[in-house]
C-alpha positions in Angstrom: 0.0 -0.1 0.0 2.7 2.3 0.8 4.7 1.5 -2.3 1.8 2.0 -4.1 1.1 5.6 -2.9 4.6 6.6 -3.4 4.3 5.3 -7.0 1.2 7.5 -7.5 2.9 10.5 -5.9 5.9 9.8 -8.3 3.5 9.8 -11.2 1.9 13.0 -10.0 4.8 15.0 -9.3 6.3 14.0 -12.7 3.1 15.0 -14.5 3.2 18.4 -12.5 6.8 19.1 -13.6 5.8 18.4 -17.3 3.0 20.7 -17.2 4.9 23.3 -15.6 7.7 23.0 -17.8 5.4 23.4 -20.7 4.0 26.7 -19.0 7.5 28.0 -18.6 8.2 27.2 -22.3 5.3 28.8 -23.3 6.4 32.0 -21.3 9.7 32.2 -22.7 7.8 32.1 -26.1 5.4 34.7 -25.2 8.3 36.9 -23.9 10.0 36.6 -27.4 7.1 37.2 -29.1 6.3 40.5 -27.3 9.7 41.5 -27.6 9.9 40.9 -31.4 6.1 42.0 -32.3 5.6 45.0 -30.4 2.6 46.9 -31.3 4.4 50.1 -32.0 7.9 51.5 -31.8 9.3 53.9 -29.4 9.4 56.5 -32.0 5.9 57.3 -32.6 6.3 60.3 -34.0 4.9 64.1 -33.1 2.8 64.5 -30.2 0.9 66.9 -31.7 -0.7 64.4 -33.9 -2.2 62.7 -30.8 -5.5 63.1 -29.1 -5.8 65.6 -26.1 -5.8 63.4 -22.8 -7.6 63.5 -19.2 -5.1 61.4 -16.7 -7.4 60.4 -13.7 -5.6 59.5 -10.7 -7.8 58.4 -7.5 -5.8 58.7 -4.5 -6.3 57.5 -0.8 -3.3 58.0 1.6 0.3 58.4 0.5 2.4 55.8 -1.4 6.4 55.4 -1.3 8.0 58.6 -3.3 4.4 59.2 -4.0 5.5 63.1 -5.1 8.1 61.8 -7.6 5.4 59.6 -9.3 2.9 62.3 -9.5 5.7 64.7 -10.7 6.5 62.2 -13.6 3.2 62.7 -15.2 3.9 66.4 -15.4 7.1 65.9 -17.3 5.4 64.4 -20.3 6.5 64.8 -23.8 2.9 65.4 -25.1 1.2 68.4 -26.4 -2.4 68.6 -24.8 -3.4 66.8 -21.3 -4.8 67.5 -18.1 -4.3 65.8 -14.6 -7.5 65.1 -12.5 -6.7 64.2 -8.9 -9.6 62.9 -6.7 -9.8 61.8 -3.1 -12.8 61.2 -0.7 -11.6 63.3 2.1 -10.3 66.8 1.8 -7.9 65.9 4.6 -6.7 63.0 3.0 -2.5 62.8 3.3 -2.1 62.8 -0.3 -3.5 66.1 -1.1 -0.6 67.8 0.2 1.5 66.4 -2.6 -1.3 67.3 -5.0 -0.7 71.0 -3.8 2.8 71.1 -4.3 2.6 69.5 -7.5 0.1 72.5 -8.6 2.5 74.8 -7.2 5.7 73.4 -9.1 3.8 73.0 -12.1 1.6 76.1 -12.2 1.3 76.3 -15.9 -0.2 72.5 -16.3 -3.9 71.7 -16.3 -3.9 70.0 -12.9 -7.3 69.8 -10.7 -8.0 68.2 -7.6 -11.7 67.0 -6.8 -13.0 66.1 -3.5 -15.6 63.1 -4.1 -18.4 63.7 -1.3 -20.5 60.8 -2.3 -19.7 56.9 -1.8 -21.4 55.3 -4.8 -20.4 51.9 -4.0 -18.2 49.4 -2.1 -15.1 50.3 -4.4 -14.0 53.6 -3.3 -11.5 54.4 -6.0 -14.1 53.4 -8.7 -16.8 55.7 -6.8 -14.2 58.4 -6.9 -13.5 58.1 -10.5 -16.9 58.3 -11.5 -17.0 61.6 -9.7 -13.8 63.0 -11.4 -14.9 62.1 -14.8 -17.0 65.0 -14.5 -14.1 67.4 -14.3 -12.3 65.9 -17.0 -12.4 67.6 -20.7 -11.3 65.3 -23.1 -12.7 62.5 -24.9 -9.9 60.2 -24.2 -9.1 59.2 -21.0 -6.2 57.5 -18.9 -6.6 56.1 -15.6 -3.5 54.7 -13.5 -2.7 53.6 -10.0 -1.8 56.3 -7.6 2.2 54.9 -7.1 2.6 54.6 -10.8 5.8 56.5 -12.2 6.3 57.0 -15.9 9.1 58.1 -18.5 8.5 61.4 -20.5 7.4 59.2 -23.7 5.0 57.3 -22.0 1.8 59.3 -23.0 3.1 59.3 -26.5 3.6 55.7 -26.7 0.4 54.7 -24.7 -2.0 57.0 -26.6 -0.7 56.4 -30.0 -2.7 52.9 -31.0 -6.0 54.8 -30.1 -5.3 57.9 -32.4 -5.7 55.1 -35.0 -9.5 54.3 -35.5 -8.9 51.7 -38.2 -7.1 49.5 -35.8 -10.2 49.1 -33.5 -8.4 49.5 -30.6 -10.3 49.7 -27.5 -7.9 50.0 -24.7 -4.1 50.1 -24.1 -2.9 48.7 -20.8 0.9 48.4 -19.5 3.2 45.6 -17.8 5.0 47.0 -14.6 7.9 46.3 -12.4 8.0 46.9 -8.7 10.8 48.6 -7.0 11.3 46.9 -3.6 11.8 48.5 -0.1 14.6 46.8 2.1 12.0 44.5 3.7 11.7 40.9 3.0 8.2 41.3 2.2 8.7 44.1 -0.3 11.4 42.2 -2.2 9.0 38.8 -2.6 6.1 41.3 -3.8 8.4 42.7 -6.3 9.7 39.2 -7.4 6.5 37.8 -8.0 5.4 40.6 -10.1 8.5 40.1 -12.4 8.5 36.6 -12.6 4.8 35.5 -11.9 2.1 38.1 -12.5 3.7 39.5 -15.8 4.7 36.3 -17.1 1.2 35.2 -16.7 -0.2 38.2 -18.6 2.1 37.5 -21.5 0.8 33.9 -21.7 -2.6 35.1 -21.7 -2.0 37.5 -24.6 -0.2 34.8 -26.4 -3.0 32.2 -26.0 -6.0 34.0 -26.2 -4.8 36.1 -29.2 -4.6 39.5 -27.3 -5.7 40.5 -24.0 -9.5 40.5 -22.4 -8.6 42.4 -19.4 -6.8 45.7 -18.2 -4.1 46.4 -15.6 -4.5 49.0 -13.3 -0.9 50.1 -14.0 -2.5 51.6 -17.4 -6.0 51.9 -18.7 -6.0 53.9 -21.6 -9.4 54.3 -23.5 -12.1 56.4 -25.0 -14.8 58.2 -23.0 -17.5 57.2 -25.7 -16.6 53.2 -25.0 -16.7 54.0 -21.2 -20.3 55.2 -21.6 -21.1 52.2 -24.0 -20.4 49.9 -21.1 -22.3 51.4 -18.6 -19.6 53.8 -17.2 -17.7 53.6 -13.9 -20.8 53.4 -11.8 -21.2 50.1 -13.4 -18.3 48.5 -12.0 -18.4 50.6 -8.5 -18.8 47.3 -6.3 -16.1 45.2 -8.2 -12.8 44.8 -6.7 -10.7 44.2 -10.0 -12.2 47.2 -11.5 -9.1 47.2 -13.9 -9.9 43.4 -15.2 -13.5 44.4 -15.3 -13.2 47.7 -17.4 -10.7 45.9 -19.8 -13.2 42.7 -20.0 -16.2 45.1 -20.9 -14.2 47.0 -23.5 -13.0 43.6 -25.0 -16.9 42.6 -25.1 -17.4 45.5 -27.7 -15.5 43.9 -30.3 -12.4 46.2 -29.5 -8.9 44.9 -29.0 -7.2 45.5 -25.7 -3.5 45.6 -26.6 -0.2 45.4 -24.1 1.9 48.7 -24.7 5.6 48.2 -24.8 5.9 50.6 -22.2 6.6 48.9 -18.6 5.9 51.6 -16.0 7.2 51.4 -12.5 5.6 51.4 -8.8 7.6 52.0 -5.7 6.5 49.3 -3.2 5.5 49.8 0.8 7.8 48.2 3.0 5.6 45.1 3.8 6.4 42.9 6.5 5.9 39.6 6.1 2.3 39.5 7.4 1.3 42.4 5.1 2.8 40.7 2.0 0.7 37.7 2.8 -2.5 39.6 3.5 -2.0 41.5 0.0 -0.9 38.5 -2.0 -4.6 36.6 -0.4 -6.6 39.9 -1.5 -5.1 39.6 -5.1 -5.5 35.8 -5.3 -9.0 35.8 -4.2 -9.8 38.7 -6.5 -8.4 36.7 -9.5 -10.2 33.6 -8.5 -13.6 35.6 -8.4 -12.7 37.5 -11.9 -10.9 34.4 -13.9 -11.8 31.2 -12.0 -10.9 28.8 -14.7 -7.4 30.0 -15.4 -7.0 30.5 -11.6 -7.7 26.9 -10.7 -5.3 25.9 -13.7 -2.5 27.6 -12.0 -2.1 24.5 -10.0 -0.4 23.0 -13.2 2.5 26.0 -13.1 3.8 25.4 -9.5 6.9 23.5 -11.0 8.9 23.6 -7.6 6.4 22.0 -5.3 5.7 19.3 -8.1 9.6 18.7 -8.6 10.0 18.7 -4.8 6.9 16.0 -4.2 8.9 13.9 -7.1 11.9 13.9 -4.9 10.3 13.3 -1.7 8.1 10.3 -3.1 11.3 8.5 -4.8 13.2 9.0 -1.8 15.7 11.3 -3.7 16.0 8.9 -6.5 18.8 10.1 -9.1 16.1 10.5 -11.7 14.1 12.8 -9.6 17.1 15.3 -8.9 17.5 15.4 -13.0 13.7 16.3 -13.1 14.1 19.0 -10.0 17.0 20.8 -11.9 15.4 20.7 -15.2 12.4 22.1 -13.7 14.2 25.0 -11.6 16.5 25.7 -14.9 13.2 26.7 -16.8 11.8 28.3 -14.1 14.9 30.6 -13.7 14.9 31.3 -17.6 11.3 32.3 -17.4 12.2 34.7 -14.4 15.0 36.3 -16.3 13.6 36.7 -19.6 10.5 38.4 -18.6 11.8 40.2 -15.6 15.2 41.3 -17.2 14.5 41.3 -21.0 10.9 42.9 -20.9 10.3 44.7 -17.4 14.0 45.8 -17.2 13.6 45.1 -13.4 17.2 46.3 -12.3 16.6 44.5 -8.9 15.7 41.1 -10.5 19.3 39.5 -10.3 20.0 40.2 -6.6 16.7 38.9 -5.2 16.4 35.9 -7.5 17.8 33.6 -5.1 14.5 34.5 -3.0 12.5 33.0 -5.9 12.1 29.3 -4.7 10.8 30.9 -1.5 8.5 33.1 -3.4 7.1 30.1 -5.5 6.6 27.8 -2.4 4.8 30.8 -0.6 2.5 31.2 -3.5 1.4 27.6 -3.7 0.2 27.9 0.0 -1.7 31.5 -0.8 -3.3 29.7 -3.7 -4.5 26.9 -1.5 -5.6 29.5 1.6 -7.6 31.5 -1.4 -10.1 29.0 -1.3 -10.8 28.7 2.4 -13.0 32.0 2.4 -14.2 35.1 0.7 -13.0 37.8 2.7 -10.4 40.5 2.0 -8.8 43.3 3.6 -8.3 46.4 1.5 -7.1 49.9 3.0 -8.2 48.9 6.3 -11.6 47.9 5.6 -12.9 44.1 5.3 -15.1 42.7 2.3 -16.8 39.7 1.4 -16.2 38.5 -2.4 -19.2 37.5 -4.2 -19.1 37.1 -8.1 -16.1 39.9 -8.1 -18.3 42.1 -6.1 -17.4 43.6 -2.9 -20.0 43.4 0.2 -18.7 45.5 3.1 -18.4 43.6 6.3 -19.3 45.9 9.5 -16.6 46.1 11.9 -16.9 44.3 15.3 
């Protein structure tokens, strides 16, 4: 009986390694395809030929280096744009940075909107709905408050939307995380570069394009937003970026991935904070893309390789399987993290990858154990992707 069980576990482990290796190979192919067939070149011509755009940034609290992130949006090589910031509370700590930005860039169109209504559980989307009334232009760009960009960011992101013949409805971006010195922050950054972004590239490869958006950048037309019901229709969804991209894709329009990789400076997560953030993200993805999320079990190569080693009592062949699986895993991490995202911290933190991958398995299992998430200090229940706030005890 024990021998039979061990044999079954060996077979399961080897099959898991095989499926993971196939996935890693697709990651490498996807990265190569992305680098080879970018949707548009860095030199996109004059910004004068591109449409005016309203940048919407909903804020709550401060993020690491938040002022420099704001400031990078003011240094754009772009002829006509405005920035609309929104807060729920006039005393929000982020307001001071916005006021400072207005003083430094007094010649730019910068607005601060205090959003007094709470239209739903997702306060960010509630604010965006109210900020939209202050936006002047027909093209919109929404990105997270902690995103930092290069001066050619707007030109490169908006170029595909200027071509009406391409049927492009949204442009979104990959991103890399700049880690603080804490272990939790390094693990978070590593996960973005070696797990999350490879997954996005694979989805793009296998589905013939994206069917969702990423909060790092969501560029689209106001008219298309109105066709899907506006921000108000998504005011209770946790993964609002995913939902916005999905709905625009359902209009028959393309969601494309820009060749721009933007940057976010991560908080100094302690280990508990890192786990809480990962669990919130995991449960959000589980509710948004249940099939793909369940399928992640076939991508946990290190776990399956270790199972094969243990079940075979460290037989020589199992070490070869482990070595081949780990080699492919690290190749994927380097190909996406360095070649695609140009993550300068990747190599020095790469030794943490096995730790991060095993934690990812534990988070994946834990994500099925409940439906609650914690977001900016509030607790919610998730149901069909929507947030239901849980009253504090």
